[in-house]
NUFITI-673055 format. One record per residue (C-alpha): x, y, z; residue in one letter; residue number from 1. Coordinates in steps of 0.001 Angstrom, whole numbers. Example, Ala and Ser with C-alpha at 12.3 -4.5 7.8 and 13.67 -1.06 7.14 Angstrom:
<pts>
{{12300 -4500 7800} "A" 1} {{13670 -1060 7140} "S" 2} 
</pts>
This chain:
<pts>
{{0 0 0} "M" 1} {{1041 3614 -480} "A" 2} {{2907 5417 2266} "A" 3} {{387 7074 4569} "E" 4} {{392 10799 5230} "G" 5} {{2767 11724 2410} "G" 6} {{2687 14873 298} "K" 7} {{669 13048 -2388} "L" 8} {{-1906 11445 -110} "A" 9} {{-5293 11441 -1838} "G" 10} {{-3829 11320 -5363} "I" 11} {{-4786 8217 -7357} "K" 12} {{-2437 7101 -10124} "V" 13} {{-3072 4493 -12815} "L" 14} {{246 3080 -14012} "D" 15} {{77 1089 -17244} "L" 16} {{3843 1247 -17826} "S" 17} {{6389 -1566 -17699} "L" 18} {{10161 -1918 -17288} "F" 19} {{11911 1255 -16024} "L" 20} {{10889 4863 -16858} "P" 21} {{7206 4740 -15919} "G" 22} {{7497 2474 -12865} "P" 23} {{10363 4616 -11533} "M" 24} {{8184 7713 -11929} "L" 25} {{5185 6196 -10169} "T" 26} {{7098 4507 -7327} "V" 27} {{8372 7945 -6331} "M" 28} {{4737 9031 -6117} "M" 29} {{3787 5913 -4142} "A" 30} {{6670 6499 -1715} "D" 31} {{5107 9859 -886} "H" 32} {{1531 8824 -340} "G" 33} {{-104 8458 -3752} "A" 34} {{-2357 5466 -4334} "E" 35} {{-717 3841 -7350} "V" 36} {{-2637 1120 -9158} "V" 37} {{-338 -886 -11414} "K" 38} {{-2438 -2083 -14348} "V" 39} {{-745 -5187 -15749} "E" 40} {{-1455 -7503 -18683} "P" 41} {{-2379 -11105 -17803} "P" 42} {{1276 -12116 -18115} "T" 43} {{2397 -9343 -15766} "G" 44} {{5232 -6853 -16014} "D" 45} {{8182 -8769 -17584} "P" 46} {{10453 -7328 -14896} "V" 47} {{8767 -9653 -12377} "R" 48} {{10837 -12462 -13909} "E" 49} {{14158 -10673 -14158} "M" 50} {{17057 -11800 -11962} "E" 51} {{18394 -11447 -9360} "P" 52} {{15681 -12400 -6852} "F" 53} {{15443 -11760 -3126} "E" 54} {{12821 -13435 -961} "N" 55} {{10743 -14430 -3975} "G" 56} {{10774 -11131 -5859} "H" 57} {{12922 -9590 -8556} "S" 58} {{15087 -6931 -6884} "V" 59} {{14453 -4638 -9845} "W" 60} {{10700 -5165 -9701} "F" 61} {{10505 -4793 -5923} "A" 62} {{12387 -1501 -5902} "N" 63} {{10234 71 -8627} "L" 64} {{6831 -1298 -7642} "N" 65} {{6745 -1397 -3838} "R" 66} {{3699 166 -2267} "G" 67} {{1563 -176 -5391} "K" 68} {{-1591 -2194 -5976} "K" 69} {{-1685 -4662 -8858} "S" 70} {{-4698 -5294 -11045} "V" 71} {{-4858 -7349 -14229} "V" 72} {{-6638 -5924 -17253} "C" 73} {{-6645 -7661 -20605} "D" 74} {{-7148 -4596 -22796} "L" 75} {{-7814 -6816 -25805} "K" 76} {{-11042 -7977 -24157} "S" 77} {{-14232 -6018 -23505} "E" 78} {{-14232 -7102 -19867} "A" 79} {{-10684 -5829 -19418} "G" 80} {{-11537 -2518 -21023} "K" 81} {{-14613 -2076 -18848} "A" 82} {{-12500 -2776 -15784} "K" 83} {{-9999 -71 -16740} "L" 84} {{-12790 2447 -17354} "W" 85} {{-13982 1844 -13801} "D" 86} {{-10531 2743 -12468} "F" 87} {{-10307 5819 -14706} "I" 88} {{-13512 7302 -13289} "A" 89} {{-11854 8670 -10136} "D" 90} {{-8175 8687 -11122} "A" 91} {{-6017 11800 -10957} "D" 92} {{-3078 10606 -13062} "V" 93} {{-2791 8135 -15946} "F" 94} {{674 6948 -17019} "V" 95} {{1258 4786 -20102} "E" 96} {{4373 3828 -22031} "A" 97} {{3061 1987 -25080} "F" 98} {{4350 2797 -28552} "R" 99} {{2580 5792 -30149} "P" 100} {{-851 4921 -31491} "G" 101} {{-1433 1830 -29336} "V" 102} {{-3642 3541 -26768} "M" 103} {{-5782 5111 -29465} "K" 104} {{-6307 1699 -31094} "R" 105} {{-7328 318 -27711} "L" 106} {{-9722 3231 -27143} "G" 107} {{-7818 4797 -24243} "F" 108} {{-6052 7780 -25809} "D" 109} {{-6156 11117 -23993} "Y" 110} {{-9117 12409 -25972} "Q" 111} {{-11260 9421 -24981} "A" 112} {{-10082 9300 -21381} "V" 113} {{-10463 13047 -20762} "S" 114} {{-14058 12929 -22032} "L" 115} {{-14827 10506 -19197} "R" 116} {{-12628 12278 -16637} "N" 117} {{-11758 15904 -17551} "P" 118} {{-9582 16292 -14425} "R" 119} {{-7216 13489 -15320} "I" 120} {{-3545 14190 -16034} "I" 121} {{-2426 11823 -18757} "Y" 122} {{1284 11169 -19323} "C" 123} {{2530 9208 -22332} "S" 124} {{6159 8094 -22042} "I" 125} {{7863 7007 -25246} "S" 126} {{11328 6918 -26750} "A" 127} {{10881 9762 -29259} "F" 128} {{7463 11293 -28623} "G" 129} {{4007 10882 -30087} "Q" 130} {{4857 12663 -33331} "E" 131} {{7916 13425 -35446} "G" 132} {{10104 11437 -37829} "E" 133} {{11317 9049 -35104} "L" 134} {{7994 8620 -33305} "A" 135} {{7505 5015 -34410} "H" 136} {{11149 3957 -34265} "H" 137} {{11531 1118 -31717} "P" 138} {{14099 1875 -29019} "A" 139} {{15112 1323 -25430} "H" 140} {{17558 3434 -23454} "D" 141} {{20831 2838 -25306} "M" 142} {{19323 3417 -28736} "A" 143} {{17898 6717 -27520} "V" 144} {{21285 7725 -26125} "Q" 145} {{22885 6807 -29452} "A" 146} {{20521 8975 -31502} "L" 147} {{20786 11865 -29025} "A" 148} {{24575 11991 -29412} "G" 149} {{25435 10886 -25886} "F" 150} {{26952 7549 -26833} "L" 151} {{29534 9308 -28989} "S" 152} {{31213 10690 -25858} "V" 153} {{30625 7568 -23766} "N" 154} {{33762 6094 -25256} "D" 155} {{36836 4026 -24478} "S" 156} {{40375 5412 -24818} "P" 157} {{40443 4353 -28477} "D" 158} {{37377 6483 -29172} "G" 159} {{34912 3619 -29696} "A" 160} {{31506 4007 -27993} "P" 161} {{30859 1554 -25159} "V" 162} {{27674 336 -23479} "V" 163} {{26719 2994 -20886} "P" 164} {{26615 2034 -17222} "G" 165} {{23580 4210 -16485} "V" 166} {{20200 4112 -18313} "P" 167} {{20212 7893 -18576} "S" 168} {{17440 8196 -21168} "A" 169} {{15109 6021 -19091} "D" 170} {{15862 7985 -15940} "M" 171} {{15664 11384 -17643} "A" 172} {{12278 10471 -19123} "G" 173} {{10922 9259 -15796} "G" 174} {{12187 12193 -13754} "L" 175} {{11080 14787 -16294} "T" 176} {{7718 13052 -16540} "G" 177} {{7336 13219 -12765} "L" 178} {{8128 16942 -12808} "S" 179} {{5555 17513 -15557} "A" 180} {{2862 15587 -13704} "I" 181} {{3451 17549 -10510} "L" 182} {{3290 20818 -12481} "M" 183} {{25 19690 -14054} "A" 184} {{-1426 18818 -10637} "L" 185} {{-604 22326 -9434} "I" 186} {{-2116 23797 -12606} "G" 187} {{-5290 21761 -12103} "R" 188} {{-5808 23435 -8740} "E" 189} {{-6170 26698 -10621} "R" 190} {{-8117 25581 -13708} "T" 191} {{-9973 22494 -12542} "G" 192} {{-8932 20658 -15696} "R" 193} {{-6388 17958 -16348} "G" 194} {{-3739 17939 -19051} "D" 195} {{-1807 15811 -21508} "Y" 196} {{1969 15236 -21340} "I" 197} {{3905 13920 -24339} "D" 198} {{7052 12778 -22518} "M" 199} {{9824 11667 -24864} "A" 200} {{12984 10133 -23405} "M" 201} {{14918 11654 -26319} "F" 202} {{13653 15153 -25501} "D" 203} {{14418 14702 -21814} "A" 204} {{18019 13698 -22522} "M" 205} {{19001 16729 -24591} "L" 206} {{19281 19302 -21757} "P" 207} {{21774 16970 -20050} "W" 208} {{24437 17811 -22667} "C" 209} {{24585 21601 -22339} "V" 210} {{27855 21492 -20380} "H" 211} {{29606 19223 -22887} "T" 212} {{28006 19780 -26304} "A" 213} {{28064 23573 -26401} "G" 214} {{29905 23714 -29728} "S" 215} {{27331 21486 -31439} "A" 216} {{24401 23289 -29795} "I" 217} {{25760 26547 -31197} "A" 218} {{25919 25079 -34701} "G" 219} {{29577 24061 -34692} "G" 220} {{31553 20856 -34511} "E" 221} {{30714 17855 -32356} "A" 222} {{32674 17670 -29088} "P" 223} {{35447 15111 -28692} "Q" 224} {{35976 13521 -25281} "S" 225} {{39679 14279 -25030} "G" 226} {{39092 17992 -25599} "A" 227} {{36251 18449 -23112} "Q" 228} {{36683 19574 -19509} "R" 229} {{34220 17008 -18189} "S" 230} {{34958 14158 -20583} "L" 231} {{38647 13438 -20164} "G" 232} {{40496 16527 -21307} "G" 233} {{41251 17931 -17856} "A" 234} {{43784 16603 -15344} "A" 235} {{41561 17395 -12375} "F" 236} {{38488 15719 -13849} "Y" 237} {{40108 12418 -14618} "Q" 238} {{40342 8717 -13704} "V" 239} {{43700 7355 -12540} "Y" 240} {{44845 3769 -12017} "E" 241} {{46563 2820 -8760} "T" 242} {{49336 284 -8148} "S" 243} {{46870 -2494 -7246} "D" 244} {{44926 -2174 -10507} "G" 245} {{42107 -187 -8932} "K" 246} {{41188 3403 -9672} "H" 247} {{40676 6825 -8125} "V" 248} {{39293 10058 -9537} "V" 249} {{39937 13751 -9266} "L" 250} {{36530 15370 -9589} "G" 251} {{36988 19132 -9200} "G" 252} {{38845 21522 -11516} "R" 253} {{38897 24637 -9321} "E" 254} {{42319 26265 -8877} "K" 255} {{42237 25737 -5103} "K" 256} {{42058 21969 -5587} "F" 257} {{44948 22023 -8057} "A" 258} {{46989 24161 -5682} "R" 259} {{46264 21964 -2673} "N" 260} {{47119 18698 -4429} "L" 261} {{50114 19756 -6486} "L" 262} {{51638 21594 -3532} "S" 263} {{51261 18506 -1349} "A" 264} {{52920 16449 -4091} "L" 265} {{55817 18897 -4416} "G" 266} {{54821 20130 -7882} "H" 267} {{53776 23720 -7186} "E" 268} {{55313 24697 -10509} "D" 269} {{52633 22721 -12395} "R" 270} {{49567 24482 -10920} "I" 271} {{49031 26754 -13924} "E" 272} {{48910 23735 -16223} "E" 273} {{45695 22641 -14489} "A" 274} {{44095 25907 -15626} "L" 275} {{44870 25457 -19301} "R" 276} {{42040 24713 -21759} "P" 277} {{40850 21125 -21913} "A" 278} {{42928 19106 -24327} "G" 279} {{46082 21028 -23437} "E" 280} {{46788 19224 -20177} "Q" 281} {{48253 15971 -21485} "D" 282} {{51622 16448 -19760} "D" 283} {{49998 17073 -16383} "L" 284} {{47715 14069 -16845} "I" 285} {{50765 11888 -17592} "K" 286} {{52503 13190 -14462} "L" 287} {{49525 12429 -12254} "L" 288} {{49119 8991 -13809} "R" 289} {{52714 8153 -12892} "S" 290} {{52202 9433 -9342} "I" 291} {{48917 7603 -8680} "F" 292} {{50436 4383 -10019} "A" 293} {{52918 4399 -7105} "Q" 294} {{50417 3593 -4317} "K" 295} {{47442 1306 -3750} "M" 296} {{43945 2751 -3777} "R" 297} {{43600 2328 0} "S" 298} {{46868 4175 553} "E" 299} {{45657 7108 -1536} "W" 300} {{42387 7216 408} "V" 301} {{44399 7541 3623} "E" 302} {{46767 10096 2073} "W" 303} {{43925 12340 896} "F" 304} {{42034 12180 4205} "A" 305} {{43365 15523 5497} "D" 306} {{43569 17336 2154} "K" 307} {{40940 19617 662} "D" 308} {{40831 18057 -2794} "V" 309} {{37854 16725 -4777} "A" 310} {{39095 13136 -4714} "F" 311} {{37275 9797 -4548} "S" 312} {{38146 6137 -4871} "P" 313} {{36250 4281 -7598} "V" 314} {{34053 1785 -5744} "L" 315} {{32064 -1144 -7039} "D" 316} {{28428 -1377 -5966} "F" 317} {{29186 -3739 -3072} "R" 318} {{31735 -1296 -1691} "E" 319} {{29406 1633 -2336} "A" 320} {{26454 91 -511} "F" 321} {{28681 -888 2440} "D" 322} {{29811 2677 3094} "Q" 323} {{28915 4188 6497} "P" 324} {{27385 7112 4584} "H" 325} {{24721 4781 3174} "I" 326} {{23781 3545 6640} "Q" 327} {{24016 7003 8187} "G" 328} {{21465 8448 5771} "R" 329} {{19318 5286 5694} "S" 330} {{19692 5085 1925} "L" 331} {{19330 1310 1860} "L" 332} {{16484 -32 3954} "S" 333} {{15160 -3503 4664} "E" 334} {{11451 -4306 4563} "S" 335} {{9765 -7705 4418} "E" 336} {{13231 -9301 4312} "N" 337} {{13998 -7390 1128} "R" 338} {{16417 -4552 506} "H" 339} {{15141 -1295 -953} "H" 340} {{16890 1833 -2144} "I" 341} {{15255 4661 -199} "A" 342} {{13407 7501 -1868} "S" 343} {{15857 10322 -2598} "P" 344} {{13110 12887 -1956} "I" 345} {{13123 13926 1685} "R" 346} {{11252 16618 3562} "F" 347} {{12131 18283 6846} "A" 348} {{10392 16704 9797} "G" 349} {{9424 13577 7890} "T" 350} {{10058 10367 9747} "E" 351} {{11817 7412 8157} "K" 352} {{9318 5612 5927} "R" 353} {{8470 1938 5898} "N" 354} {{8038 1110 2242} "Y" 355} {{4940 -738 1125} "G" 356} {{4725 -4359 136} "A" 357} {{5600 -5645 -3318} "V" 358} {{2285 -6499 -5030} "P" 359} {{1527 -9953 -6293} "K" 360} {{182 -10031 -9838} "L" 361} {{-3520 -9223 -9775} "G" 362} {{-3691 -9168 -5966} "A" 363} {{-5951 -6094 -5993} "D" 364} {{-8342 -6976 -8765} "G" 365} 
</pts>
């Protein structure tokens, strides 16, 4: 069930989405009090069957669908359609992530739904939007990143694109969709009417490149990783290998960080090199690579402990989740013998939440 007493208490959400963007959007609403009804096909959300499992549930599914209700609606049948119309009657938000045109063929496009419930806020999440040249192009996250230009700078040292470690297009679409829905809810308080949101993952990704793709945005050449401040062209925004084959990063280019580190290393004469344009710091990068290669990662962590430098060891997920910081902020909680990543949205004076149960397929109708 939804968290009681949250900011979204009293808001009813119908979630017809599967996989990642939509369920991530709606679980954030459920975590803060919304009643989220997950409308699943008879076979269920495919993520239910995706490994790994913990206490009988997919970890992925549990973390994105906790606190929701589950109902089964076969939208190819008249009975299933009638069932969904019953839920629509008093819903505040409707989220779907089918390919463009599917909901209209099924009879549940925004025009039809808003005639029955004018106050509903209807959000369609898709890869490229409901209209445009790419609207019907099939794609998941990586294909969207590829067409948006992001994969071109997610590259290995030889310049070849590599599979990204973060589903940025999925997450950008879900987070931007959540923002749009909340804006529409505020707008409805003033107008009394709902709204339609055409949420394209592609569109949501583009603003994420303004700090790296400025030349292309302005009509010029495409950026190259080695010549970009944030993509490998700067010594103080760089990954370095340590003597034990692990890695550390410098993650802040401000002059004070360069001064603090290079002075401590006995290379005060190289500080100005850290302020050169990206792509002109190769000699300083080589120097730092040779220095970091002289100690183990753990030794560098200890060495940096009393120095004001934007430095971090590169951790794997096991190491990351075992950090005291995770426990101190209750970022990983345990409920029903399952581990959950806590909601990142926190409000002053709000007590630690107990996240709702993971719904069994069709348990609520």
